[in-house]
C-alpha positions, 0 to 999 in steps of 0.5 A: 216253087219260085224260091229255095226249097225248105226242109222242115223239122219239128223243134221240140224246144221251140214247139214249132217247125224250123227250116234246117236248109239254111243259106250256109254252105257248111250246112249238110242240107244246103244243096237241098235248097236248089233255088232254080229247081222249081220243086212242086212235090216231094216224097220220102222213104227208105229206098235202100233199106239202111234205116234212113229215109231218102228224099226225092224232089219233083222238079218242073225243069230239066235239072234232074229227072 
């Protein structure tokens, strides 16, 4: 809340979580940053059964619903 979202992934080489939603327009995760979204929660699951999880962000504004 009050800043860009983080997308954390465990990096085994660094032995820690790293943010992959970097401030770089060429990043495939750039749009997930959504700094005006005021996210307060998220959920992830394979909604469409394709073997890949989808991410849902819960925002407190009217940007998405």
